[in-house]
Phi, psi and omega in degrees: 000135187261154174281076185284143173241138178291137180238326183219126179253007181220045187302320180295343177268356181269136170292311181210174171227136172264125178249123180245101174257022185303334183261011183252124176305306179193177175069060178268123193244118179235126179240131187253121185212172186244021181215156169292336177264121177288145177054047189283307183226158174296338183276355182274121179268127181239154182240132184235120180259128177245111185249118176075026177289176179056052175063033175082023180249002179197147178233142184219152165244125182227164180243154172168190187259359188075016182243039181084004188258026185294136175237133178296133172255325183225132172231120184244107173283130178211170183274167176301315182305314179302309179307318180291325177297322184255352192293331180269008183213051186263138177245124179257113173247132175241131177216167183307117168086011178208134166243117184229140173238124189233162162280126189286345176274312181259346181075007176294136187281135189261310174188162183208165174223134171249116178211130182302340187279352181277120178221120186304315183296343175268342176268083186272338188238150181232122176236153184225154167209170183194156178075161183295331180286354178058034164231160184240131173256098190297352174279349181252343178237119185257149170232126173247127185262128178249117180282153175296141177274000000 
């Protein structure tokens, strides 16, 4: 279990979130969920993004209840150099049926998941963790929120 910290409690009202993890070595964890309380019930679907995991060589999107039952839905293998290139400028956009991470500067697709169970209005919260020590220093991970127009 990772030491997640709540970062956003109104995710459903945002158009997108810019994630700057340029000061994080690897293992950026982003949890999208629909309650203020993490891992509340086994029936709650949560979406976990692991960006630059496995020492910076892989990113995944997985679903589960937070009770150790996550299933990888998307696995994107990349080099450490590629991770270092995009980790400071990631754009996370959620819409019904889609979770997408792109490079905010080039608009290059990093990875995405298309799944009918993704419902934007239900995903109200975003929590984060990073690094092998499983704690987050918000001075090192920066989030920029973009409200819907």
